[in-house]
PDB file of N, CA, C and O in Angstrom, chain B, residues numbered from 101:
ATOM      1  N   MET B 101     380.905 126.387  82.975  1.00  0.00           N
ATOM      2  CA  MET B 101     380.944 127.533  83.583  1.00  0.00           C
ATOM      3  C   MET B 101     382.445 128.331  83.755  1.00  0.00           C
ATOM      4  O   MET B 101     382.633 129.066  84.725  1.00  0.00           O
ATOM      5  N   THR B 102     383.239 128.164  82.966  1.00  0.00           N
ATOM      6  CA  THR B 102     384.142 128.891  82.346  1.00  0.00           C
ATOM      7  C   THR B 102     383.813 130.378  82.491  1.00  0.00           C
ATOM      8  O   THR B 102     384.308 131.000  83.431  1.00  0.00           O
ATOM      9  N   PRO B 103     382.819 131.120  81.409  1.00  0.00           N
ATOM     10  CA  PRO B 103     382.676 132.177  81.859  1.00  0.00           C
ATOM     11  C   PRO B 103     382.619 133.018  83.078  1.00  0.00           C
ATOM     12  O   PRO B 103     383.145 134.084  83.398  1.00  0.00           O
ATOM     13  N   TYR B 104     381.416 131.788  83.931  1.00  0.00           N
ATOM     14  CA  TYR B 104     381.668 132.947  85.283  1.00  0.00           C
ATOM     15  C   TYR B 104     382.907 132.894  85.979  1.00  0.00           C
ATOM     16  O   TYR B 104     383.339 133.907  86.530  1.00  0.00           O
ATOM     17  N   ILE B 105     383.535 131.791  86.011  1.00  0.00           N
ATOM     18  CA  ILE B 105     384.937 131.472  86.572  1.00  0.00           C
ATOM     19  C   ILE B 105     385.772 132.927  86.275  1.00  0.00           C
ATOM     20  O   ILE B 105     386.180 133.844  86.987  1.00  0.00           O
ATOM     21  N   LEU B 106     385.792 132.646  84.961  1.00  0.00           N
ATOM     22  CA  LEU B 106     386.763 134.303  84.520  1.00  0.00           C
ATOM     23  C   LEU B 106     386.139 135.047  84.929  1.00  0.00           C
ATOM     24  O   LEU B 106     386.659 135.409  85.984  1.00  0.00           O
ATOM     25  N   ASP B 107     385.106 135.656  84.720  1.00  0.00           N
ATOM     26  CA  ASP B 107     384.664 136.447  85.364  1.00  0.00           C
ATOM     27  C   ASP B 107     384.800 137.159  86.453  1.00  0.00           C
ATOM     28  O   ASP B 107     385.028 138.362  86.332  1.00  0.00           O
ATOM     29  N   GLU B 108     384.692 136.585  87.710  1.00  0.00           N
ATOM     30  CA  GLU B 108     385.243 136.354  89.043  1.00  0.00           C
ATOM     31  C   GLU B 108     386.450 136.259  89.094  1.00  0.00           C
ATOM     32  O   GLU B 108     386.851 137.119  89.878  1.00  0.00           O
ATOM     33  N   ASN B 109     387.443 135.560  88.603  1.00  0.00           N
ATOM     34  CA  ASN B 109     388.736 135.785  88.559  1.00  0.00           C
ATOM     35  C   ASN B 109     389.520 135.971  87.303  1.00  0.00           C
ATOM     36  O   ASN B 109     389.996 135.069  86.613  1.00  0.00           O
ATOM     37  N   PRO B 110     389.605 137.447  87.063  1.00  0.00           N
ATOM     38  CA  PRO B 110     390.527 137.610  85.670  1.00  0.00           C
ATOM     39  C   PRO B 110     392.001 137.249  85.633  1.00  0.00           C
ATOM     40  O   PRO B 110     392.712 137.141  84.634  1.00  0.00           O
ATOM     41  N   GLU B 111     392.306 137.092  86.827  1.00  0.00           N
ATOM     42  CA  GLU B 111     393.603 136.715  86.720  1.00  0.00           C
ATOM     43  C   GLU B 111     394.158 135.612  86.389  1.00  0.00           C
ATOM     44  O   GLU B 111     395.337 135.512  86.046  1.00  0.00           O
ATOM     45  N   LEU B 112     393.073 134.376  86.491  1.00  0.00           N
ATOM     46  CA  LEU B 112     393.538 132.974  85.582  1.00  0.00           C
ATOM     47  C   LEU B 112     393.515 133.049  84.226  1.00  0.00           C
ATOM     48  O   LEU B 112     392.895 133.878  83.560  1.00  0.00           O
ATOM     49  N   GLY B 113     394.184 132.191  83.843  1.00  0.00           N
ATOM     50  CA  GLY B 113     394.245 131.457  82.644  1.00  0.00           C
ATOM     51  C   GLY B 113     393.462 130.814  81.847  1.00  0.00           C
ATOM     52  O   GLY B 113     393.156 129.867  82.570  1.00  0.00           O
ATOM     53  N   ALA B 114     392.896 130.645  80.829  1.00  0.00           N
ATOM     54  CA  ALA B 114     391.899 129.905  80.564  1.00  0.00           C
ATOM     55  C   ALA B 114     391.840 128.611  80.962  1.00  0.00           C
ATOM     56  O   ALA B 114     390.892 128.145  81.594  1.00  0.00           O
ATOM     57  N   SER B 115     393.223 127.741  80.480  1.00  0.00           N
ATOM     58  CA  SER B 115     393.492 126.136  80.824  1.00  0.00           C
ATOM     59  C   SER B 115     393.102 126.271  82.164  1.00  0.00           C
ATOM     60  O   SER B 115     392.334 125.337  82.393  1.00  0.00           O
ATOM     61  N   GLU B 116     393.311 127.283  83.624  1.00  0.00           N
ATOM     62  CA  GLU B 116     393.205 127.199  84.901  1.00  0.00           C
ATOM     63  C   GLU B 116     391.470 127.037  84.930  1.00  0.00           C
ATOM     64  O   GLU B 116     390.696 126.239  85.459  1.00  0.00           O
ATOM     65  N   ALA B 117     391.372 127.836  84.357  1.00  0.00           N
ATOM     66  CA  ALA B 117     389.407 128.535  84.139  1.00  0.00           C
ATOM     67  C   ALA B 117     389.098 127.213  84.054  1.00  0.00           C
ATOM     68  O   ALA B 117     388.706 126.735  85.118  1.00  0.00           O
ATOM     69  N   ILE B 118     389.164 126.274  82.881  1.00  0.00           N
ATOM     70  CA  ILE B 118     388.559 125.598  82.462  1.00  0.00           C
ATOM     71  C   ILE B 118     388.683 123.932  83.063  1.00  0.00           C
ATOM     72  O   ILE B 118     387.831 123.045  83.126  1.00  0.00           O
ATOM     73  N   HIS B 119     389.985 123.956  83.418  1.00  0.00           N
ATOM     74  CA  HIS B 119     390.342 122.805  84.700  1.00  0.00           C
ATOM     75  C   HIS B 119     389.540 123.340  85.832  1.00  0.00           C
ATOM     76  O   HIS B 119     389.364 122.286  86.444  1.00  0.00           O
ATOM     77  N   ARG B 120     388.920 124.268  86.547  1.00  0.00           N
ATOM     78  CA  ARG B 120     388.437 125.084  87.840  1.00  0.00           C
ATOM     79  C   ARG B 120     386.728 124.156  87.103  1.00  0.00           C
ATOM     80  O   ARG B 120     386.115 123.263  87.689  1.00  0.00           O
ATOM     81  N   SER B 121     386.365 124.770  85.716  1.00  0.00           N
ATOM     82  CA  SER B 121     384.819 124.264  85.601  1.00  0.00           C
ATOM     83  C   SER B 121     384.866 122.896  85.978  1.00  0.00           C
ATOM     84  O   SER B 121     384.241 122.313  86.864  1.00  0.00           O
ATOM     85  N   ARG B 122     386.093 122.280  84.794  1.00  0.00           N
ATOM     86  CA  ARG B 122     385.517 120.511  85.238  1.00  0.00           C
ATOM     87  C   ARG B 122     385.068 120.318  86.488  1.00  0.00           C
ATOM     88  O   ARG B 122     383.941 119.964  86.831  1.00  0.00           O
ATOM     89  N   MET B 123     386.414 120.679  87.449  1.00  0.00           N
ATOM     90  CA  MET B 123     386.420 120.151  88.748  1.00  0.00           C
ATOM     91  C   MET B 123     385.126 120.842  89.474  1.00  0.00           C
ATOM     92  O   MET B 123     385.000 120.493  90.648  1.00  0.00           O
ATOM     93  N   MET B 124     384.399 121.520  89.112  1.00  0.00           N
ATOM     94  CA  MET B 124     383.153 122.142  89.938  1.00  0.00           C
ATOM     95  C   MET B 124     382.002 121.115  89.699  1.00  0.00           C
ATOM     96  O   MET B 124     381.311 120.426  90.450  1.00  0.00           O
ATOM     97  N   MET B 125     382.092 121.325  88.100  1.00  0.00           N
ATOM     98  CA  MET B 125     380.682 120.199  87.404  1.00  0.00           C
ATOM     99  C   MET B 125     380.908 119.027  87.415  1.00  0.00           C
ATOM    100  O   MET B 125     380.253 118.355  86.618  1.00  0.00           O
ATOM    101  N   LYS B 126     381.896 118.323  88.293  1.00  0.00           N
ATOM    102  CA  LYS B 126     381.695 116.748  88.762  1.00  0.00           C
ATOM    103  C   LYS B 126     380.394 116.916  89.640  1.00  0.00           C
ATOM    104  O   LYS B 126     380.159 117.868  90.385  1.00  0.00           O
ATOM    105  N   ASN B 127     379.671 115.923  89.438  1.00  0.00           N
ATOM    106  CA  ASN B 127     378.167 115.427  89.684  1.00  0.00           C
ATOM    107  C   ASN B 127     377.197 116.032  89.738  1.00  0.00           C
ATOM    108  O   ASN B 127     376.314 115.742  90.545  1.00  0.00           O
ATOM    109  N   HIS B 128     377.081 117.259  88.703  1.00  0.00           N
ATOM    110  CA  HIS B 128     376.393 118.346  88.491  1.00  0.00           C
ATOM    111  C   HIS B 128     376.179 118.287  86.916  1.00  0.00           C
ATOM    112  O   HIS B 128     375.315 119.013  86.425  1.00  0.00           O
ATOM    113  N   LYS B 129     376.815 117.582  86.237  1.00  0.00           N
ATOM    114  CA  LYS B 129     376.354 118.061  84.805  1.00  0.00           C
ATOM    115  C   LYS B 129     375.135 117.237  84.087  1.00  0.00           C
ATOM    116  O   LYS B 129     374.730 117.408  82.938  1.00  0.00           O
ATOM    117  N   PHE B 130     374.670 116.331  85.023  1.00  0.00           N
ATOM    118  CA  PHE B 130     372.668 115.939  84.675  1.00  0.00           C
ATOM    119  C   PHE B 130     372.334 117.179  84.852  1.00  0.00           C
ATOM    120  O   PHE B 130     371.974 117.859  83.891  1.00  0.00           O
ATOM    121  N   ASP B 131     372.415 117.836  86.496  1.00  0.00           N
ATOM    122  CA  ASP B 131     371.781 118.702  86.799  1.00  0.00           C
ATOM    123  C   ASP B 131     371.781 120.186  85.587  1.00  0.00           C
ATOM    124  O   ASP B 131     370.719 120.779  85.402  1.00  0.00           O
ATOM    125  N   LEU B 132     372.998 120.612  84.896  1.00  0.00           N
ATOM    126  CA  LEU B 132     373.202 121.152  84.338  1.00  0.00           C
ATOM    127  C   LEU B 132     371.841 121.121  82.519  1.00  0.00           C
ATOM    128  O   LEU B 132     371.161 121.902  81.852  1.00  0.00           O
ATOM    129  N   PHE B 133     372.250 119.522  82.576  1.00  0.00           N
ATOM    130  CA  PHE B 133     371.288 118.993  81.371  1.00  0.00           C
ATOM    131  C   PHE B 133     370.029 119.267  81.753  1.00  0.00           C
ATOM    132  O   PHE B 133     369.265 119.657  80.871  1.00  0.00           O
ATOM    133  N   TRP B 134     369.504 119.127  83.181  1.00  0.00           N
ATOM    134  CA  TRP B 134     367.987 119.350  83.585  1.00  0.00           C
ATOM    135  C   TRP B 134     367.620 120.424  83.036  1.00  0.00           C
ATOM    136  O   TRP B 134     366.770 120.401  82.146  1.00  0.00           O
ATOM    137  N   LEU B 135     368.204 121.593  83.469  1.00  0.00           N
ATOM    138  CA  LEU B 135     368.063 122.564  83.147  1.00  0.00           C
ATOM    139  C   LEU B 135     367.672 123.142  81.883  1.00  0.00           C
ATOM    140  O   LEU B 135     366.587 123.588  81.509  1.00  0.00           O
ATOM    141  N   TYR B 136     368.815 123.036  81.291  1.00  0.00           N
ATOM    142  CA  TYR B 136     368.740 123.248  79.732  1.00  0.00           C
ATOM    143  C   TYR B 136     367.192 122.626  78.947  1.00  0.00           C
ATOM    144  O   TYR B 136     366.430 123.173  78.151  1.00  0.00           O
ATOM    145  N   LEU B 137     367.168 121.145  79.642  1.00  0.00           N
ATOM    146  CA  LEU B 137     365.991 120.700  79.332  1.00  0.00           C
ATOM    147  C   LEU B 137     364.573 121.367  79.575  1.00  0.00           C
ATOM    148  O   LEU B 137     363.769 121.308  78.645  1.00  0.00           O
ATOM    149  N   SER B 138     364.334 121.776  80.338  1.00  0.00           N
ATOM    150  CA  SER B 138     363.070 122.463  81.293  1.00  0.00           C
ATOM    151  C   SER B 138     362.867 124.008  80.418  1.00  0.00           C
ATOM    152  O   SER B 138     361.839 124.635  80.673  1.00  0.00           O
ATOM    153  N   PHE B 139     363.710 124.510  79.548  1.00  0.00           N
ATOM    154  CA  PHE B 139     363.709 125.501  78.697  1.00  0.00           C
ATOM    155  C   PHE B 139     362.927 125.251  77.669  1.00  0.00           C
ATOM    156  O   PHE B 139     362.050 126.034  77.304  1.00  0.00           O
ATOM    157  N   ILE B 140     363.266 123.723  76.901  1.00  0.00           N
ATOM    158  CA  ILE B 140     362.807 123.612  75.632  1.00  0.00           C
ATOM    159  C   ILE B 140     361.803 124.002  74.695  1.00  0.00           C
ATOM    160  O   ILE B 140     361.845 124.202  73.481  1.00  0.00           O
ATOM    161  N   GLY B 141     360.277 124.103  76.120  1.00  0.00           N
ATOM    162  CA  GLY B 141     359.342 124.854  75.907  1.00  0.00           C
ATOM    163  C   GLY B 141     359.232 126.081  75.778  1.00  0.00           C
ATOM    164  O   GLY B 141     358.551 126.471  74.830  1.00  0.00           O
ATOM    165  N   TRP B 142     359.640 126.737  76.365  1.00  0.00           N
ATOM    166  CA  TRP B 142     359.868 128.134  76.448  1.00  0.00           C
ATOM    167  C   TRP B 142     360.263 128.798  75.037  1.00  0.00           C
ATOM    168  O   TRP B 142     359.653 129.693  74.452  1.00  0.00           O
ATOM    169  N   PHE B 143     361.876 127.887  74.489  1.00  0.00           N
ATOM    170  CA  PHE B 143     362.667 128.149  73.243  1.00  0.00           C
ATOM    171  C   PHE B 143     361.457 127.845  72.453  1.00  0.00           C
ATOM    172  O   PHE B 143     360.848 128.865  72.133  1.00  0.00           O
ATOM    173  N   LEU B 144     360.972 126.823  72.078  1.00  0.00           N
ATOM    174  CA  LEU B 144     359.786 126.543  71.156  1.00  0.00           C
ATOM    175  C   LEU B 144     358.636 127.627  70.792  1.00  0.00           C
ATOM    176  O   LEU B 144     358.183 128.047  69.727  1.00  0.00           O
ATOM    177  N   LEU B 145     358.300 127.953  72.512  1.00  0.00           N
ATOM    178  CA  LEU B 145     357.185 129.113  72.208  1.00  0.00           C
ATOM    179  C   LEU B 145     357.870 130.180  71.474  1.00  0.00           C
ATOM    180  O   LEU B 145     357.228 130.585  70.505  1.00  0.00           O
ATOM    181  N   CYS B 146     359.286 130.885  71.727  1.00  0.00           N
ATOM    182  CA  CYS B 146     359.432 132.070  71.355  1.00  0.00           C
ATOM    183  C   CYS B 146     359.364 131.508  70.159  1.00  0.00           C
ATOM    184  O   CYS B 146     358.462 132.175  69.654  1.00  0.00           O
ATOM    185  N   CYS B 147     359.698 130.730  69.341  1.00  0.00           N
ATOM    186  CA  CYS B 147     359.970 130.452  67.961  1.00  0.00           C
ATOM    187  C   CYS B 147     358.772 130.773  67.318  1.00  0.00           C
ATOM    188  O   CYS B 147     358.669 131.539  66.360  1.00  0.00           O
ATOM    189  N   ILE B 148     357.764 130.093  67.937  1.00  0.00           N
ATOM    190  CA  ILE B 148     356.288 130.682  67.518  1.00  0.00           C
ATOM    191  C   ILE B 148     355.972 131.726  67.336  1.00  0.00           C
ATOM    192  O   ILE B 148     355.300 131.984  66.337  1.00  0.00           O
ATOM    193  N   THR B 149     356.487 133.102  68.594  1.00  0.00           N
ATOM    194  CA  THR B 149     355.945 134.313  68.345  1.00  0.00           C
ATOM    195  C   THR B 149     357.098 134.851  67.421  1.00  0.00           C
ATOM    196  O   THR B 149     357.637 135.909  67.744  1.00  0.00           O
ATOM    197  N   CYS B 150     357.484 134.222  66.353  1.00  0.00           N
ATOM    198  CA  CYS B 150     358.707 134.738  65.271  1.00  0.00           C
ATOM    199  C   CYS B 150     359.684 135.585  66.313  1.00  0.00           C
ATOM    200  O   CYS B 150     359.921 136.752  66.003  1.00  0.00           O
ATOM    201  N   GLY B 151     360.146 135.162  67.287  1.00  0.00           N
ATOM    202  CA  GLY B 151     361.214 135.634  68.139  1.00  0.00           C
ATOM    203  C   GLY B 151     360.972 136.554  69.683  1.00  0.00           C
ATOM    204  O   GLY B 151     361.510 136.588  70.790  1.00  0.00           O
ATOM    205  N   ILE B 152     359.890 137.204  69.022  1.00  0.00           N
ATOM    206  CA  ILE B 152     359.822 138.065  70.239  1.00  0.00           C
ATOM    207  C   ILE B 152     359.786 138.085  71.313  1.00  0.00           C
ATOM    208  O   ILE B 152     359.839 139.094  72.016  1.00  0.00           O
ATOM    209  N   GLY B 153     359.627 136.274  71.885  1.00  0.00           N
ATOM    210  CA  GLY B 153     359.474 136.140  73.325  1.00  0.00           C
ATOM    211  C   GLY B 153     360.979 136.046  73.701  1.00  0.00           C
ATOM    212  O   GLY B 153     361.295 136.389  74.841  1.00  0.00           O
ATOM    213  N   PHE B 154     362.015 135.574  72.765  1.00  0.00           N
ATOM    214  CA  PHE B 154     363.374 135.700  72.963  1.00  0.00           C
ATOM    215  C   PHE B 154     363.382 136.865  73.834  1.00  0.00           C
ATOM    216  O   PHE B 154     364.138 136.670  74.785  1.00  0.00           O
ATOM    217  N   LEU B 155     362.718 138.211  73.864  1.00  0.00           N
ATOM    218  CA  LEU B 155     362.962 139.886  74.748  1.00  0.00           C
ATOM    219  C   LEU B 155     363.039 139.241  75.789  1.00  0.00           C
ATOM    220  O   LEU B 155     363.894 139.857  76.425  1.00  0.00           O
ATOM    221  N   TRP B 156     362.655 138.254  76.502  1.00  0.00           N
ATOM    222  CA  TRP B 156     361.947 138.241  77.661  1.00  0.00           C
ATOM    223  C   TRP B 156     362.562 136.864  78.567  1.00  0.00           C
ATOM    224  O   TRP B 156     362.905 136.836  79.749  1.00  0.00           O
ATOM    225  N   LEU B 157     362.560 135.614  77.413  1.00  0.00           N
ATOM    226  CA  LEU B 157     363.349 134.043  77.572  1.00  0.00           C
ATOM    227  C   LEU B 157     364.960 135.068  78.076  1.00  0.00           C
ATOM    228  O   LEU B 157     365.159 135.412  79.240  1.00  0.00           O
ATOM    229  N   THR B 158     365.496 135.247  77.428  1.00  0.00           N
ATOM    230  CA  THR B 158     367.165 135.435  77.028  1.00  0.00           C
ATOM    231  C   THR B 158     367.437 135.796  78.479  1.00  0.00           C
ATOM    232  O   THR B 158     367.868 134.834  79.114  1.00  0.00           O
ATOM    233  N   PRO B 159     367.294 137.015  79.241  1.00  0.00           N
ATOM    234  CA  PRO B 159     367.471 137.727  80.862  1.00  0.00           C
ATOM    235  C   PRO B 159     367.053 136.114  81.598  1.00  0.00           C
ATOM    236  O   PRO B 159     367.694 135.216  82.142  1.00  0.00           O
ATOM    237  N   TYR B 160     366.248 136.254  81.405  1.00  0.00           N
ATOM    238  CA  TYR B 160     365.438 134.624  82.348  1.00  0.00           C
ATOM    239  C   TYR B 160     366.472 133.070  81.985  1.00  0.00           C
ATOM    240  O   TYR B 160     366.816 132.257  82.843  1.00  0.00           O
ATOM    241  N   PHE B 161     366.724 133.011  80.840  1.00  0.00           N
ATOM    242  CA  PHE B 161     367.420 131.862  80.794  1.00  0.00           C
ATOM    243  C   PHE B 161     369.119 131.986  81.325  1.00  0.00           C
ATOM    244  O   PHE B 161     369.716 131.064  81.881  1.00  0.00           O
ATOM    245  N   ASN B 162     369.809 133.555  80.960  1.00  0.00           N
ATOM    246  CA  ASN B 162     370.792 133.522  81.697  1.00  0.00           C
ATOM    247  C   ASN B 162     370.621 134.014  83.293  1.00  0.00           C
ATOM    248  O   ASN B 162     371.619 134.005  84.014  1.00  0.00           O
ATOM    249  N   THR B 163     369.554 134.366  83.724  1.00  0.00           N
ATOM    250  CA  THR B 163     369.710 133.953  85.103  1.00  0.00           C
ATOM    251  C   THR B 163     369.580 132.931  86.274  1.00  0.00           C
ATOM    252  O   THR B 163     369.911 132.974  87.459  1.00  0.00           O
ATOM    253  N   ALA B 164     368.985 132.013  85.507  1.00  0.00           N
ATOM    254  CA  ALA B 164     369.075 131.027  85.606  1.00  0.00           C
ATOM    255  C   ALA B 164     370.443 129.975  85.945  1.00  0.00           C
ATOM    256  O   ALA B 164     370.901 129.340  86.894  1.00  0.00           O
ATOM    257  N   LYS B 165     370.805 130.305  84.239  1.00  0.00           N
ATOM    258  CA  LYS B 165     372.391 129.738  84.485  1.00  0.00           C
ATOM    259  C   LYS B 165     372.954 130.236  85.694  1.00  0.00           C
ATOM    260  O   LYS B 165     373.356 129.404  86.507  1.00  0.00           O
ATOM    261  N   ALA B 166     373.044 131.351  85.934  1.00  0.00           N
ATOM    262  CA  ALA B 166     373.983 132.604  86.933  1.00  0.00           C
ATOM    263  C   ALA B 166     373.717 131.786  88.168  1.00  0.00           C
ATOM    264  O   ALA B 166     374.700 131.452  88.830  1.00  0.00           O
ATOM    265  N   SER B 167     372.308 131.354  88.635  1.00  0.00           N
ATOM    266  CA  SER B 167     371.746 130.973  90.157  1.00  0.00           C
ATOM    267  C   SER B 167     372.252 129.718  89.769  1.00  0.00           C
ATOM    268  O   SER B 167     372.980 129.614  90.757  1.00  0.00           O
ATOM    269  N   PHE B 168     372.480 128.619  89.110  1.00  0.00           N
ATOM    270  CA  PHE B 168     372.657 127.631  88.839  1.00  0.00           C
ATOM    271  C   PHE B 168     374.474 127.419  89.102  1.00  0.00           C
ATOM    272  O   PHE B 168     374.978 126.487  89.729  1.00  0.00           O
ATOM    273  N   TYR B 169     375.203 128.529  88.449  1.00  0.00           N
ATOM    274  CA  TYR B 169     376.684 128.872  88.743  1.00  0.00           C
ATOM    275  C   TYR B 169     376.929 129.295  89.990  1.00  0.00           C
ATOM    276  O   TYR B 169     378.059 129.419  90.462  1.00  0.00           O
ATOM    277  N   GLU B 170     375.984 129.509  90.513  1.00  0.00           N
ATOM    278  CA  GLU B 170     376.164 130.083  92.579  1.00  0.00           C
ATOM    279  C   GLU B 170     375.908 128.650  93.172  1.00  0.00           C
ATOM    280  O   GLU B 170     376.655 128.200  94.040  1.00  0.00           O
ATOM    281  N   GLU B 171     374.943 128.016  92.733  1.00  0.00           N
ATOM    282  CA  GLU B 171     374.812 126.781  94.089  1.00  0.00           C
ATOM    283  C   GLU B 171     376.112 125.610  93.725  1.00  0.00           C
ATOM    284  O   GLU B 171     376.613 124.778  94.481  1.00  0.00           O
ATOM    285  N   VAL B 172     376.373 125.860  92.508  1.00  0.00           N
ATOM    286  CA  VAL B 172     377.504 124.577  92.072  1.00  0.00           C
ATOM    287  C   VAL B 172     378.788 125.646  93.367  1.00  0.00           C
ATOM    288  O   VAL B 172     379.061 125.174  94.471  1.00  0.00           O
ATOM    289  N   LYS B 173     379.220 126.670  93.014  1.00  0.00           N
ATOM    290  CA  LYS B 173     380.107 127.346  93.322  1.00  0.00           C
ATOM    291  C   LYS B 173     380.132 127.191  95.049  1.00  0.00           C
ATOM    292  O   LYS B 173     381.083 127.343  95.815  1.00  0.00           O
ATOM    293  N   ALA B 174     379.139 126.941  95.252  1.00  0.00           N
ATOM    294  CA  ALA B 174     378.772 127.166  96.682  1.00  0.00           C
ATOM    295  C   ALA B 174     378.942 125.853  97.228  1.00  0.00           C
ATOM    296  O   ALA B 174     379.556 125.826  98.294  1.00  0.00           O
ATOM    297  N   ASP B 175     378.437 124.437  96.629  1.00  0.00           N
ATOM    298  CA  ASP B 175     378.751 123.180  96.666  1.00  0.00           C
ATOM    299  C   ASP B 175     380.255 122.922  96.503  1.00  0.00           C
ATOM    300  O   ASP B 175     380.791 122.726  97.594  1.00  0.00           O
ATOM    301  N   TYR B 176     380.897 122.879  95.696  1.00  0.00           N
ATOM    302  CA  TYR B 176     382.318 123.313  95.408  1.00  0.00           C
ATOM    303  C   TYR B 176     383.242 123.749  96.328  1.00  0.00           C
ATOM    304  O   TYR B 176     384.417 123.410  96.469  1.00  0.00           O
ATOM    305  N   ALA B 177     382.467 124.666  97.033  1.00  0.00           N
ATOM    306  CA  ALA B 177     383.373 125.521  98.405  1.00  0.00           C
ATOM    307  C   ALA B 177     383.307 124.407  99.244  1.00  0.00           C
ATOM    308  O   ALA B 177     384.275 123.744  99.619  1.00  0.00           O
ATOM    309  N   LEU B 178     382.096 124.215  99.536  1.00  0.00           N
ATOM    310  CA  LEU B 178     381.452 123.570 100.862  1.00  0.00           C
ATOM    311  C   LEU B 178     382.267 122.043 100.971  1.00  0.00           C
ATOM    312  O   LEU B 178     382.439 121.420 102.019  1.00  0.00           O
ATOM    313  N   ASN B 179     382.725 121.614  99.567  1.00  0.00           N
ATOM    314  CA  ASN B 179     383.722 120.189  99.634  1.00  0.00           C
ATOM    315  C   ASN B 179     385.129 120.675  99.731  1.00  0.00           C
ATOM    316  O   ASN B 179     385.952 119.835  99.369  1.00  0.00           O
ATOM    317  N   GLY B 180     385.542 121.654 100.070  1.00  0.00           N
ATOM    318  CA  GLY B 180     386.862 121.991 100.170  1.00  0.00           C
ATOM    319  C   GLY B 180     387.329 122.143  98.963  1.00  0.00           C
ATOM    320  O   GLY B 180     388.532 121.910  98.845  1.00  0.00           O
ATOM    321  N   GLY B 181     386.646 122.521  97.846  1.00  0.00           N
ATOM    322  CA  GLY B 181     387.603 122.816  96.110  1.00  0.00           C
ATOM    323  C   GLY B 181     388.414 124.143  95.999  1.00  0.00           C
ATOM    324  O   GLY B 181     389.558 124.354  95.597  1.00  0.00           O
ATOM    325  N   LEU B 182     387.437 124.975  96.492  1.00  0.00           N
ATOM    326  CA  LEU B 182     388.092 126.518  96.497  1.00  0.00           C
ATOM    327  C   LEU B 182     389.488 126.423  97.108  1.00  0.00           C
ATOM    328  O   LEU B 182     389.603 125.327  97.658  1.00  0.00           O
ATOM    329  N   ASP B 183     390.680 127.225  97.224  1.00  0.00           N
ATOM    330  CA  ASP B 183     391.387 127.665  97.806  1.00  0.00           C
ATOM    331  C   ASP B 183     391.311 129.162  98.463  1.00  0.00           C
ATOM    332  O   ASP B 183     392.239 129.581  99.154  1.00  0.00           O
TER     333      ASP B 183
END
C-alpha cells in the first residue's frame, strides 16, 4: 500500500510510508492475496486474447486495488492507527 500512502502524503519519506503500510496491512495480507488470486482467471483470459483484454483488465484491477486500500485505510483509522 506504500504507493497509495505516498500519493496521499507526499511529505512522508519512503521508510515512513513503508512502515505505515506494514502497520496498515496487519491482518489484511490474506485479503490482498485473495484479491490477487481472484484475478488469475482474468489474466489467463487476457493472455489467450494476445493481450487485448489487458486494455480492460488493467483499469479494473487497479480500481480493485485502490478500493482495497480505501477499505484497509478506513479499518486502520477506525482502530486508531492514523494520527
